[in-house]
C-alpha positions as CSV (number, residue, x, y, z in Angstrom):
1,M,184.5,67.5,108.9
2,R,187.3,66.6,111.3
3,I,190.0,69.3,111.4
4,P,193.1,67.9,109.7
5,R,196.4,67.6,111.6
6,I,199.4,68.6,109.6
7,Y,203.1,68.4,110.4
8,H,205.3,71.4,109.8
9,P,209.0,70.7,109.6
10,A,210.2,74.0,111.0
11,P,209.5,75.4,114.5
12,L,206.1,77.2,114.8
13,S,205.2,80.2,116.9
14,A,201.8,81.7,117.8
15,N,200.4,84.7,115.9
16,S,202.5,84.2,112.8
17,E,201.8,83.6,109.1
18,I,203.6,80.7,107.4
19,A,203.7,78.8,104.1
20,L,203.1,75.1,104.4
21,S,205.7,72.7,103.1
22,E,205.4,71.3,99.6
23,D,204.1,67.9,100.9
24,A,201.6,69.6,103.2
25,T,200.4,72.0,100.5
26,N,199.8,69.1,98.1
27,H,197.9,67.1,100.8
28,V,195.8,70.0,102.1
29,G,195.2,71.7,98.7
30,R,195.0,68.9,96.2
31,V,193.9,65.9,98.3
32,L,191.7,67.5,100.9
33,R,190.7,70.3,98.6
34,M,190.7,72.8,101.4
35,S,190.5,76.6,100.8
36,T,190.8,80.0,102.4
37,G,189.1,80.3,105.8
38,Q,189.2,76.6,106.7
39,K,190.8,75.4,109.9
40,L,193.9,73.2,110.4
41,Q,195.8,71.9,113.4
42,L,199.6,72.1,113.0
43,F,202.4,70.5,115.0
44,D,206.2,70.8,114.7
45,G,207.5,67.9,116.7
46,S,207.9,69.9,119.9
47,N,204.9,68.3,121.7
48,Q,202.8,71.4,121.0
49,I,199.8,71.8,118.8
50,F,198.8,75.0,117.0
51,D,195.4,76.1,115.8
52,A,195.7,77.6,112.3
53,E,193.5,79.0,109.5
54,I,194.2,79.0,105.8
55,T,194.6,82.6,104.6
56,R,195.6,82.0,100.9
57,A,195.5,78.9,98.7
58,D,196.5,78.5,95.1
59,K,198.1,75.7,93.0
60,K,201.6,76.2,94.4
61,N,201.4,77.9,97.8
62,L,199.2,77.6,100.8
63,L,199.6,80.3,103.6
64,V,198.1,79.8,107.1
65,Q,197.7,82.1,110.1
66,V,199.0,80.3,113.2
67,H,197.1,81.1,116.4
68,G,197.6,79.9,119.9
69,A,199.7,76.9,121.0
70,Q,199.1,74.3,123.7
71,W,201.1,71.4,125.1
72,E,199.8,67.9,124.4
73,D,202.0,65.0,125.3
74,R,200.8,61.7,124.0
75,E,204.2,59.9,124.3
76,S,204.4,56.6,126.2
77,P,206.5,56.3,129.3
78,L,208.2,53.4,127.6
79,N,211.0,54.4,125.2
80,L,211.0,51.7,122.5
81,H,213.7,51.4,119.9
82,L,212.7,48.9,117.1
83,G,215.4,47.2,115.1
84,Q,213.5,45.7,112.2
85,V,215.2,43.5,109.5
86,I,213.9,45.0,106.2
87,S,210.9,43.0,104.9
88,R,209.6,42.6,101.4
89,G,207.0,44.6,99.5
90,D,204.8,46.8,101.6
91,K,205.3,44.8,104.8
92,M,208.1,47.2,106.0
93,E,205.8,50.2,105.4
94,F,203.0,48.5,107.3
95,T,205.3,47.7,110.2
96,I,206.6,51.3,110.4
97,Q,203.1,52.8,110.2
98,K,201.6,50.6,112.9
99,S,204.5,50.5,115.2
100,I,204.5,54.3,115.4
101,E,200.8,54.3,116.1
102,L,201.6,52.0,119.0
103,G,204.2,54.4,120.4
104,V,207.7,53.3,119.1
105,N,210.2,56.1,119.5
106,L,213.0,55.1,117.1
107,I,213.2,52.6,114.2
108,T,216.4,51.2,112.7
109,P,216.1,49.2,109.4
110,L,218.5,46.3,109.5
111,F,220.2,43.9,107.1
112,S,220.7,40.3,108.2
113,E,221.8,37.0,106.6
114,R,218.3,36.1,105.5
115,C,217.1,39.5,104.7
116,G,215.3,39.1,101.3
117,V,215.7,42.8,100.3
118,T,218.6,44.3,98.4
119,L,218.9,48.1,98.7
120,A,221.9,50.3,98.5
121,G,223.0,53.8,97.6
122,E,220.4,56.1,96.1
123,R,217.7,53.5,96.2
124,L,218.2,53.0,99.9
125,A,218.3,56.8,100.6
126,K,215.0,57.3,98.7
127,K,213.4,54.4,100.6
128,R,214.4,55.9,103.9
129,Q,212.8,59.2,102.9
130,Q,209.7,57.3,102.0
131,W,209.7,55.5,105.3
132,Q,210.1,58.9,107.2
133,K,207.1,60.3,105.3
134,I,205.1,57.3,106.4
135,A,206.2,58.0,110.0
136,I,205.0,61.6,109.7
137,A,201.6,60.5,108.2
138,A,201.2,58.0,111.1
139,C,201.7,60.8,113.6
140,E,199.3,63.1,111.8
141,Q,196.7,60.3,112.0
142,C,197.2,58.9,115.5
143,G,197.7,62.2,117.4
144,R,201.4,62.0,118.3
145,N,203.1,65.3,118.4
146,R,206.7,64.1,118.2
147,I,208.0,62.4,115.1
148,P,210.0,59.2,115.6
149,E,213.2,59.0,113.5
150,I,213.8,56.4,110.9
151,R,217.5,55.9,111.1
152,D,219.9,54.9,108.3
153,A,219.8,51.2,107.6
154,M,222.7,49.2,109.1
155,S,223.9,45.6,109.6
156,L,222.4,43.6,112.3
157,S,225.8,43.1,113.9
158,D,226.5,46.8,114.1
159,W,223.1,47.5,115.6
160,C,223.5,44.8,118.2
161,A,226.9,46.2,119.2
162,E,225.6,49.7,120.0
163,Q,225.8,50.4,123.7
164,D,222.9,51.8,125.8
165,D,221.1,51.1,129.0
166,S,218.0,49.5,127.3
167,L,216.6,46.1,128.0
168,K,217.5,44.2,124.9
169,L,215.0,41.7,123.6
170,N,215.0,39.2,120.7
171,L,211.9,37.2,119.7
172,H,212.7,33.4,119.6
173,P,210.1,30.6,119.2
174,R,212.0,28.4,121.7
175,A,212.6,30.9,124.4
176,S,211.7,30.2,128.0
177,Q,210.7,33.7,129.0
178,S,207.7,35.8,128.0
179,I,207.1,39.6,128.1
180,N,204.9,39.0,131.2
181,T,207.8,37.4,133.1
182,L,210.2,40.3,132.5
183,P,210.9,42.2,135.8
184,L,209.5,45.6,136.4
185,P,210.2,48.5,136.0
186,V,211.5,49.0,132.4
187,K,211.8,52.4,130.8
188,H,213.9,51.6,127.7
189,V,213.6,48.6,125.4
190,R,215.6,47.7,122.3
191,L,213.5,45.2,120.4
192,L,214.9,43.1,117.6
193,I,212.6,41.6,114.9
194,G,214.1,39.3,112.4
195,P,213.3,38.6,108.7
196,E,210.7,36.3,107.3
197,G,213.1,33.4,107.4
198,G,214.2,34.2,111.0
199,L,217.7,34.8,112.3
200,S,220.4,32.3,111.6
201,S,221.9,30.3,114.5
202,D,225.1,32.3,114.3
203,E,223.0,35.6,114.5
204,I,221.1,34.3,117.5
205,A,224.3,33.4,119.3
206,M,225.7,36.9,118.4
207,T,222.6,38.6,120.0
208,A,223.1,36.6,123.2
209,G,226.7,37.7,123.3
210,Y,225.6,41.3,123.2
211,G,223.2,40.8,126.1
212,F,219.9,40.2,124.3
213,T,217.3,38.2,126.1
214,D,215.3,35.7,124.1
215,I,211.5,36.0,124.6
216,L,208.5,34.0,123.4
217,L,205.2,35.5,122.3
218,G,203.2,32.3,122.2
219,P,202.8,28.8,120.7
220,R,202.2,30.0,117.2
221,V,204.7,31.1,114.5
222,L,203.9,34.7,113.5
223,R,204.9,36.5,110.3
224,T,207.5,39.2,110.8
225,E,205.1,42.1,110.6
226,T,202.7,40.4,113.0
227,T,205.5,39.6,115.4
228,A,206.6,43.2,115.6
229,L,203.2,44.6,116.3
230,T,202.3,41.9,118.8
231,A,205.5,42.4,120.7
232,I,205.2,46.2,120.8
233,T,201.6,45.9,122.0
234,A,202.6,43.5,124.8
235,L,205.4,45.7,125.9
236,Q,203.2,48.8,126.0
237,V,200.6,46.9,128.0
238,R,203.2,45.7,130.6
239,F,205.6,48.8,130.7
240,G,203.9,51.6,128.8
241,D,200.5,53.2,128.4
242,L,198.2,50.7,126.8
243,G,195.5,49.4,129.3
């Protein structure tokens, strides 16, 4: 059996005994049905991995002995910030999971004029917690040892107005440039993906005013979740670590 990778939310140190978090205990004990003496691999977001062994397992607690640590950097040289207008149903969860597998560093959920999702207050806070858990699970699966942050949701206009040194890109079906025509080198990208119905003409004009470059992925119209993953893959091939 493959040794499970488990995220621990607090800093780890070699030669120590710790209790796993509630989520990890549930996954390891109840889902994987692991018991005393079995091996785990832990990571804490510091780009280190720790070999560990279960020393006690019961219904509520799971203790592990943490052994040696080693550095293992699987982060892309391209720092990619995804601004994703919140999509319906499980499409947003799918986009978060797969974009993290592809190396996205930061995700900001966005509200736009044509966003078909209404979330606020406690419901929005719970949804963000759920999205962050999906991010953690994606890292456990794909081997990343840093956990990308899912930021608080914000309006499209506020996100576009944020200032940084990133190359700002907006997918547009009538753009004249493609990712392959963007000049090298690029180390930071802020990528905007709109809703199912696309951005309004006013929103497209606004992004241009904030310095976003319109780019084209190809001749076909893609669904929002397909657009995000296609663009991220193309950016990682050109500027990152996908060959």
